[in-house]
C-alpha positions in Angstrom: 2.9 -24.4 -104.2 5.9 -26.6 -103.4 8.8 -24.3 -102.5 12.4 -25.4 -103.4 14.1 -22.0 -103.7 13.5 -18.6 -102.1 15.6 -15.9 -103.6 15.5 -12.2 -102.6 16.9 -8.8 -103.3 19.0 -7.3 -100.5 18.5 -3.5 -100.0 15.0 -2.6 -99.1 14.0 -6.3 -99.0 16.2 -8.3 -96.7 17.9 -5.3 -95.1 16.9 -1.7 -94.5 18.8 1.2 -96.0 21.0 1.3 -92.9 22.2 -2.2 -94.1 20.7 -4.0 -91.0 19.0 -7.3 -91.7 15.6 -7.5 -90.2 15.5 -9.9 -87.2 12.4 -11.9 -88.2 13.7 -12.1 -91.8 17.1 -13.5 -90.5 15.3 -16.1 -88.5 13.1 -17.0 -91.4 16.2 -17.7 -93.5 17.6 -20.0 -90.9 14.3 -21.9 -90.6 13.9 -22.2 -94.3 17.5 -23.6 -94.6 16.8 -26.1 -91.8 13.8 -27.3 -93.7 15.9 -27.9 -96.8 14.7 -25.0 -98.9 17.5 -23.5 -101.1 18.2 -19.8 -100.5 19.6 -17.1 -102.8 20.3 -13.4 -102.9 20.1 -11.3 -106.0 21.9 -7.9 -106.1 22.9 -5.1 -108.3 26.4 -5.3 -106.8 29.1 -7.6 -108.3 29.5 -11.2 -107.1 32.5 -11.1 -104.9 33.7 -11.1 -101.4 31.2 -8.4 -100.4 28.1 -10.4 -101.4 29.6 -13.7 -100.1 30.3 -12.1 -96.8 26.6 -11.2 -96.2 25.8 -14.7 -94.8 28.4 -14.4 -92.0 27.6 -10.7 -91.5 24.0 -11.6 -90.9 24.8 -14.3 -88.4 24.1 -17.2 -90.7 26.2 -20.4 -90.3 25.7 -21.4 -93.9 26.3 -19.8 -97.3 23.6 -18.9 -99.7 23.1 -21.6 -102.4 23.0 -19.1 -105.3 24.2 -15.5 -105.6 23.1 -13.4 -108.5 25.1 -10.2 -109.0 25.1 -7.2 -111.3 21.3 -7.5 -111.8 21.7 -10.8 -113.5 25.0 -10.2 -115.3 26.7 -12.6 -112.9 25.7 -16.0 -111.6 27.5 -17.9 -108.8 26.1 -21.4 -108.2 27.7 -21.9 -104.7 26.7 -25.6 -104.3 28.2 -26.6 -107.7 31.1 -24.1 -107.5 30.4 -22.6 -110.9 30.4 -19.0 -112.1 29.1 -17.3 -115.3 28.8 -13.8 -116.7 26.3 -12.6 -119.3 26.2 -9.7 -121.8 28.5 -6.9 -120.6 27.8 -3.3 -121.7 30.3 -2.4 -124.4 32.8 0.3 -123.6 31.6 2.5 -126.5 28.1 2.4 -125.2 29.2 3.5 -121.8 30.9 6.4 -123.4 27.8 7.2 -125.4 25.5 7.1 -122.3 27.8 9.3 -120.2 27.8 11.9 -123.0 24.0 11.7 -123.3 23.5 12.2 -119.6 26.2 14.9 -119.3 23.7 17.9 -119.3 22.2 16.6 -116.0 25.5 16.9 -114.1 25.2 13.6 -112.4 28.1 11.5 -111.1 28.6 8.3 -113.1 30.4 5.3 -111.7 31.2 1.7 -112.6 32.2 -1.3 -110.5 35.8 -2.4 -110.8 37.6 -5.4 -109.1 37.3 -4.5 -105.4 36.4 -0.8 -105.8 34.0 1.7 -107.4 35.4 4.1 -110.0 33.5 7.4 -110.2 33.5 10.6 -112.2 34.2 12.5 -109.0 34.5 11.8 -105.3 31.4 13.5 -103.8 29.7 13.0 -100.5 27.4 10.4 -101.9 30.3 8.3 -103.1 32.1 8.7 -99.8 29.0 7.6 -97.9 28.5 4.6 -100.3 32.1 3.5 -99.7 31.5 3.5 -95.9 28.1 1.7 -96.2 29.4 -1.0 -98.6 32.9 -1.4 -97.2 34.3 -0.8 -100.7 36.7 2.0 -101.8 35.4 4.7 -104.0 38.1 6.1 -106.3 37.6 9.1 -108.6 39.0 8.7 -112.1 42.0 10.8 -113.2 40.6 10.9 -116.8 36.9 10.5 -117.5 37.9 8.0 -120.3 38.8 5.5 -117.5 35.1 4.9 -117.0 34.8 3.4 -120.5 38.2 1.9 -121.1 36.7 -1.6 -120.9 33.4 -3.3 -121.2 31.5 -3.5 -117.9 28.4 -5.2 -116.5 26.7 -1.8 -116.0 27.0 2.0 -115.6 25.4 3.7 -112.7 24.3 7.3 -111.8 23.5 8.5 -108.3 20.4 10.7 -108.2 19.3 13.6 -106.0 16.9 13.0 -103.1 14.1 15.0 -104.6 11.5 12.6 -106.1 10.4 15.2 -108.7 14.0 15.6 -109.9 14.4 11.8 -110.0 11.3 11.5 -112.2 12.7 14.1 -114.6 16.0 12.2 -114.9 14.3 8.9 -115.4 12.1 10.4 -118.1 15.1 12.0 -119.8 16.9 8.6 -120.0 13.7 7.0 -121.3 13.4 9.6 -124.0 16.8 8.5 -125.4 16.2 4.7 -126.0 18.8 2.6 -127.9 18.5 -1.1 -128.8 21.8 -1.9 -127.0 21.1 -0.6 -123.5 18.2 -0.3 -121.0 17.8 2.1 -118.1 16.0 1.5 -114.9 15.8 2.5 -111.2 17.4 0.1 -108.8 16.4 2.1 -105.8 15.0 5.5 -105.0 18.3 7.3 -105.8 20.0 5.1 -108.4 19.7 4.9 -112.1 21.4 2.1 -114.0 22.2 1.2 -117.6 22.8 -2.4 -118.7 22.6 -4.6 -121.8 18.8 -5.2 -122.4 19.4 -9.0 -122.4 20.5 -8.9 -118.8 18.2 -9.1 -115.8 17.8 -11.1 -112.6 15.1 -13.2 -114.2 17.5 -14.5 -116.9 20.1 -15.5 -114.3 17.4 -17.2 -112.2 16.1 -19.2 -115.2 19.7 -20.3 -115.9 20.2 -21.4 -112.4 17.0 -23.4 -112.1 17.5 -25.1 -115.5 21.0 -26.3 -114.4 19.7 -27.5 -111.0 16.5 -29.2 -112.1 14.2 -26.7 -110.3 10.9 -25.8 -111.8 10.3 -22.0 -111.8 6.9 -22.8 -110.3 8.8 -24.0 -107.2 10.5 -20.6 -106.7 9.5 -17.6 -104.5 11.3 -14.4 -105.5 11.1 -11.3 -103.2 12.1 -7.8 -104.2 11.2 -4.1 -104.0 12.5 -2.2 -107.1 12.5 -2.1 -110.8 15.6 -4.3 -111.2 13.7 -7.1 -109.4 10.8 -7.1 -111.8 11.9 -9.8 -114.2 12.9 -12.1 -111.3 9.5 -11.7 -109.8 7.8 -12.3 -113.2 9.5 -15.6 -113.9 9.2 -17.0 -110.4 6.3 -19.1 -109.5 5.4 -16.5 -106.9 6.7 -12.9 -107.1 6.5 -11.0 -103.8 7.0 -7.2 -103.5 7.6 -5.4 -100.3 5.1 -2.8 -99.3 7.8 -0.2 -99.8 8.4 -1.2 -103.4 8.5 1.1 -106.4 5.2 1.6 -108.2 6.1 -0.6 -111.2 7.3 -3.5 -109.0 4.1 -3.3 -106.9 2.1 -3.4 -110.1 3.7 -6.6 -111.4 4.0 -8.6 -108.2 1.7 -11.6 -107.4 1.7 -10.6 -103.7 2.4 -7.4 -101.8 3.5 -7.7 -98.2 1.4 -6.2 -95.5 4.5 -4.6 -93.9 7.4 -2.7 -95.4 11.1 -3.6 -95.0 11.6 -1.5 -91.8 8.7 -3.4 -90.3 10.3 -6.8 -91.2 7.9 -7.3 -94.1 9.8 -10.2 -95.7 10.2 -12.1 -92.5 6.5 -11.6 -91.5 5.4 -12.8 -95.0 7.7 -15.9 -94.9 6.4 -17.0 -91.5 2.7 -16.4 -92.2 2.5 -17.8 -95.8 5.5 -20.0 -96.5 7.1 -21.6 -93.4 3.8 -22.7 -92.0 3.1 -24.7 -95.2 6.4 -26.6 -95.3 
């Protein structure tokens, strides 16, 4: 296939959960850029200074051509300097979901401009603030979490996989037509408008830039990457991916993220064909 765009998830794909980019992956991005391939990142985090700063943080002397944030709820076309938002979760639905999940005693949080607003400031939120260089602030009144529409609502999950499954099953047992729930990592459950996903934003970007989806390679590792992998000409899942993402991928890497799986794959199967 002819490759015009390579777009990838960040955590568990380009970087490990210590937030370090894998060295071969970094060099593969540089080599792809030098060969004229467009590059993008697609994250569950908001488009903003944090996502834009990744290029410099990873030692790249160029910016990504496209940045998808909030699992497809935000689209930044860097080359054309355009920004769009899609289908926020209504405030009343955020309230409803928090009430529905209340028996599980989880800590809900939402992204605000430049910080994370959470139900309480526990050790997980403190650690997240350090990892992501973004303040975590507990709300004074729980209603602050649903005072405005938001791209999504998140819940941090316990480390026990059996408990995670029970929580995911609980959320799935309470479906509504106006929200969807999914894992975006081993310890994160998210709720968003069902019309939002990384695939929708990718389709929009390609349509506006004259790129055929068959010319796109998408790389990811978790449920919130599934739609992006499905619509791309080639969907690649890291060996460490969640079971549902492994199941829908066109290709599964031979190595996981900690073993530089994305970089190894790009060199063996993409760069040597350009």
